[in-house]
C-alpha positions as CSV (number, residue, x, y, z in Angstrom):
1,M,-0.1,-0.1,0.0
2,D,3.0,2.5,0.9
3,R,4.6,1.6,-2.3
4,V,1.4,2.5,-4.4
5,K,0.9,5.7,-2.5
6,R,4.4,6.8,-3.3
7,T,4.0,5.6,-6.7
8,L,0.8,7.9,-7.1
9,S,1.8,10.6,-5.1
10,P,3.6,12.6,-7.8
11,Y,1.0,12.2,-10.1
12,L,-1.7,13.4,-7.6
13,L,0.2,16.4,-6.9
14,V,0.5,17.4,-10.5
15,L,-3.3,16.3,-11.1
16,P,-5.0,19.9,-9.9
17,G,-2.6,22.2,-11.9
18,G,-3.2,19.7,-15.0
19,L,-6.8,19.8,-14.8
20,W,-6.6,23.6,-14.4
21,L,-4.4,23.8,-17.5
22,L,-6.5,21.5,-19.5
23,L,-9.8,23.1,-18.8
24,F,-8.4,26.9,-19.4
25,F,-5.5,26.3,-21.5
26,A,-5.7,23.2,-23.8
27,V,-9.4,23.2,-24.2
28,P,-9.7,26.8,-25.3
29,M,-6.4,26.8,-27.6
30,A,-8.4,23.6,-29.3
31,T,-11.6,26.0,-29.5
32,M,-9.7,28.7,-31.3
33,L,-7.7,26.4,-33.4
34,S,-11.1,25.1,-35.0
35,L,-12.3,28.6,-35.2
36,S,-9.4,29.7,-37.7
37,L,-10.3,27.2,-39.9
38,Q,-14.1,27.8,-39.9
39,E,-16.3,29.9,-42.8
40,G,-19.3,32.0,-42.1
41,D,-20.5,34.9,-40.2
42,I,-22.0,35.6,-36.8
43,V,-25.6,35.9,-38.3
44,N,-25.7,32.5,-40.4
45,G,-23.0,30.7,-37.9
46,F,-19.6,29.4,-38.5
47,V,-18.9,26.1,-40.1
48,F,-15.6,23.9,-39.8
49,T,-14.4,23.8,-43.4
50,G,-10.6,23.2,-42.5
51,H,-10.0,26.9,-44.4
52,W,-6.4,27.3,-44.3
53,Q,-7.0,30.5,-46.4
54,N,-7.9,32.5,-43.2
55,Y,-4.1,32.3,-42.1
56,V,-2.9,33.6,-45.8
57,D,-5.9,36.3,-45.8
58,S,-5.3,37.6,-42.5
59,I,-1.4,37.5,-42.4
60,S,-1.6,39.6,-45.8
61,A,-4.0,42.0,-44.7
62,Y,-2.4,42.4,-41.2
63,Q,1.3,41.8,-41.7
64,T,2.4,45.7,-41.2
65,Q,0.7,45.3,-37.6
66,L,2.3,42.0,-36.9
67,I,5.8,43.4,-37.8
68,R,5.2,46.7,-36.1
69,S,4.3,44.7,-33.0
70,L,7.6,42.7,-33.1
71,V,9.7,45.8,-33.7
72,Y,8.1,47.5,-30.8
73,G,8.2,44.4,-28.1
74,A,12.1,44.2,-29.4
75,I,12.4,48.1,-28.9
76,T,10.7,47.7,-25.5
77,S,13.1,44.7,-24.1
78,V,16.3,46.2,-25.3
79,V,15.1,49.8,-23.5
80,L,13.8,47.6,-20.4
81,I,17.4,45.9,-20.0
82,V,19.1,49.1,-20.4
83,L,16.9,50.6,-17.5
84,A,16.4,47.8,-15.2
85,F,19.8,46.4,-14.9
86,P,21.2,49.6,-13.0
87,V,18.2,49.6,-10.6
88,A,18.6,45.9,-10.1
89,Y,22.4,46.4,-9.5
90,W,21.8,49.1,-7.3
91,I,19.2,47.3,-4.9
92,A,21.2,44.4,-5.1
93,F,24.6,45.4,-4.0
94,Y,23.7,48.8,-2.3
95,G,20.1,48.5,-1.2
96,G,21.4,46.9,2.5
97,R,18.5,46.6,4.9
98,K,16.2,48.5,2.7
99,K,16.0,46.0,-0.2
100,A,12.4,44.6,0.6
101,T,11.2,48.8,0.6
102,Y,12.7,49.6,-2.9
103,L,11.3,46.3,-4.4
104,F,8.1,47.2,-3.2
105,L,8.2,50.7,-4.2
106,I,8.8,49.2,-7.7
107,L,6.1,46.9,-7.3
108,L,3.5,49.8,-5.9
109,P,2.2,50.7,-9.3
110,F,0.7,47.1,-9.6
111,F,-1.8,48.0,-6.7
112,V,-3.4,50.5,-9.4
113,S,-5.3,49.1,-12.7
114,F,-3.1,48.5,-15.5
115,V,-5.9,50.7,-17.6
116,L,-5.6,53.3,-15.3
117,R,-2.2,53.5,-15.0
118,T,-2.0,53.9,-19.0
119,I,-4.6,56.6,-18.8
120,S,-2.3,58.6,-16.4
121,W,0.3,58.7,-19.2
122,R,-2.1,59.8,-22.0
123,M,-2.9,62.7,-19.4
124,L,0.7,63.3,-18.9
125,L,2.0,63.4,-22.7
126,T,-0.9,65.2,-24.1
127,D,-0.4,68.4,-25.7
128,D,-1.5,70.7,-23.0
129,G,-0.5,68.0,-20.0
130,V,1.9,68.9,-17.3
131,L,4.7,68.1,-18.9
132,L,4.6,69.5,-22.7
133,H,2.4,72.7,-22.1
134,P,5.1,74.3,-19.6
135,L,8.0,73.4,-22.0
136,K,6.0,74.8,-24.9
137,E,5.1,77.7,-23.1
138,A,8.8,78.4,-22.0
139,G,9.4,78.3,-25.6
140,L,11.9,75.1,-25.1
141,L,9.8,73.0,-27.6
142,P,8.1,74.1,-30.5
143,A,4.2,74.7,-30.5
144,D,3.3,71.8,-33.0
145,F,5.7,69.3,-30.7
146,Q,3.7,66.2,-29.7
147,I,4.3,62.8,-28.4
148,L,1.0,61.4,-28.1
149,G,-0.1,59.4,-31.2
150,T,3.6,58.4,-31.8
151,A,5.7,55.3,-31.6
152,T,7.5,57.2,-28.8
153,A,4.4,57.4,-26.5
154,V,3.5,53.7,-27.4
155,I,7.0,52.5,-26.4
156,A,7.3,54.8,-23.5
157,G,3.9,53.4,-22.2
158,L,4.9,49.7,-22.8
159,V,8.5,50.3,-20.8
160,Y,6.5,51.8,-17.9
161,S,4.1,48.8,-17.9
162,F,6.4,45.9,-17.6
163,L,9.4,47.5,-16.0
164,P,8.7,45.2,-13.0
165,F,8.9,42.4,-14.9
166,M,12.6,42.9,-16.0
167,V,13.8,44.5,-12.7
168,L,13.1,41.5,-10.4
169,P,14.5,38.5,-12.4
170,I,17.6,40.8,-13.0
171,Y,17.7,41.6,-9.3
172,V,17.3,37.8,-8.2
173,A,20.3,37.1,-10.3
174,L,22.2,39.9,-9.3
175,E,21.6,38.8,-5.5
176,R,23.0,35.2,-5.8
177,I,26.0,36.7,-6.9
178,D,28.9,35.9,-4.4
179,P,30.5,39.7,-3.5
180,R,33.7,37.5,-2.9
181,V,34.0,37.0,-6.9
182,V,33.6,40.8,-7.8
183,E,36.3,41.4,-5.0
184,A,38.4,38.8,-6.7
185,A,38.0,40.4,-10.0
186,R,39.2,43.7,-8.4
187,D,41.9,42.0,-6.5
188,L,43.3,41.0,-10.0
189,Y,43.1,44.6,-11.3
190,A,40.4,44.3,-13.2
191,S,38.8,47.6,-14.1
192,P,35.0,48.4,-13.2
193,L,33.9,47.9,-16.8
194,T,36.1,45.0,-17.4
195,S,34.9,43.2,-14.0
196,F,31.2,44.3,-15.2
197,R,31.5,42.6,-18.3
198,K,33.6,39.7,-17.7
199,V,31.7,38.7,-14.0
200,I,28.9,40.3,-13.3
201,F,26.9,40.5,-16.7
202,P,27.7,37.2,-17.4
203,L,26.5,35.6,-14.0
204,A,23.1,37.9,-14.3
205,L,22.5,36.4,-17.9
206,P,19.8,34.1,-16.2
207,G,18.0,37.5,-15.1
208,V,18.1,39.1,-18.2
209,F,17.0,36.0,-19.9
210,A,14.2,35.5,-17.8
211,G,13.2,39.2,-17.9
212,V,13.3,39.3,-21.8
213,L,10.8,36.1,-22.1
214,M,8.4,38.1,-19.5
215,T,8.6,41.3,-21.3
216,F,9.1,40.5,-24.9
217,V,5.7,38.6,-25.3
218,P,3.0,40.4,-23.4
219,A,4.7,43.8,-25.0
220,T,4.3,42.3,-28.5
221,S,0.7,41.2,-27.9
222,D,-0.3,44.6,-25.8
223,Y,-3.2,46.4,-27.2
224,V,-3.9,48.9,-24.5
225,N,-0.9,51.1,-24.7
226,S,-1.0,51.3,-28.8
227,E,-5.1,52.0,-28.0
228,L,-4.4,54.9,-25.7
229,L,-1.4,56.4,-26.5
230,G,-1.2,55.6,-30.1
231,S,-2.9,56.3,-33.5
232,S,-3.7,54.5,-36.7
233,E,-0.3,54.8,-37.5
234,T,0.6,52.5,-34.5
235,T,-1.8,50.2,-34.6
236,M,-0.2,46.8,-32.9
237,I,-1.6,43.3,-34.0
238,G,-3.4,43.1,-30.4
239,Q,-5.5,45.7,-31.2
240,V,-6.5,44.0,-34.5
241,I,-7.4,40.6,-32.8
242,Q,-9.4,42.7,-30.3
243,A,-11.4,44.4,-32.6
244,Q,-11.9,41.4,-35.0
245,F,-13.2,39.4,-31.7
246,L,-15.4,42.1,-30.1
247,S,-16.4,44.5,-32.6
248,N,-16.5,42.7,-36.0
249,S,-17.4,39.4,-34.9
250,D,-14.7,38.1,-37.4
251,Y,-13.9,34.9,-35.6
252,P,-12.2,32.9,-37.7
253,T,-9.7,36.2,-38.5
254,A,-9.1,36.8,-35.1
255,S,-8.4,33.2,-34.3
256,A,-6.1,32.8,-37.2
257,L,-4.1,36.3,-36.5
258,S,-3.9,34.7,-32.8
259,F,-2.1,31.6,-33.7
260,T,-0.1,33.4,-36.0
261,L,1.0,35.6,-33.2
262,M,1.6,32.7,-30.7
263,T,3.7,30.7,-33.9
264,V,5.8,33.9,-34.6
265,L,6.6,34.5,-30.7
266,L,7.5,31.0,-29.9
267,I,9.9,30.9,-33.1
268,G,11.4,34.2,-31.7
269,V,11.7,33.0,-28.1
270,F,13.4,29.6,-29.4
271,A,15.8,31.5,-31.6
272,Y,16.7,34.1,-28.8
273,A,17.2,31.0,-26.4
274,R,19.2,29.5,-28.7
275,A,21.3,32.2,-29.7
276,L,21.9,33.1,-26.2
277,G,22.6,29.6,-25.5
278,T,20.0,28.5,-22.8
279,E,22.3,25.5,-21.8
280,D,25.0,27.8,-20.7
281,V,22.9,30.3,-18.9
282,M,21.3,27.2,-16.8
283,K,24.8,26.3,-15.9
284,V,25.6,29.9,-14.7
285,A,22.2,29.9,-12.8
286,A,23.2,26.9,-11.1
287,R,26.5,27.6,-9.8
């Protein structure tokens, strides 16, 4: 009896999570795959016909928005690394007893609705807002200067929205670095730049790897920032999918676009992991 319990225990532990994934991930994904191959309309209903042309038509019609989303996601991830690494580095090595407080402050915006935070950026970046209006009045900016409705505004909103998701994994990786390793590099007369390039950054790669995964995917598929901060010239693929599902009731096109986006993101993630060397990153993380 004890042997049976030991054998079944791992499976019983996995069962709740497995059922949850089956019910709320596998089943919806299978439904969406079926929808992407259907024909019809909301009035007469949709019929499964194995219509793969939905993918060809949707990609042809919205390839610009798809490429734009991937570019925005990549730029956002790079900017996040540049901004998050110094913050995480300072907290990890100089935060002292107040590390938890600093991390809490980084997470504090998450206590406010994501949509409300994005709307606050819209109010901040509008032409007569608290940021641009005083600068225009002082003559520091031309009267026709604007940020709202541009790619800059959308990317700025994405960076703000996902910054904690980059800071936290990098901080965790830096926190695990033994200070004696950094001291050894200094004892060997390594300059601060060399010490960072040869010691600190390689050891922090697991955090960077995780941070990019946690930011690139949601940033690429985001539609709230492009909807509230952008214009028709900055439309992202998430907006198109949302409009096709909720406004146009074109479920096959929306489902085909969703699967196309997921496929492209998976290919990008695997290519990124291969280029970075996942096994090498995991070896560093295990040290």
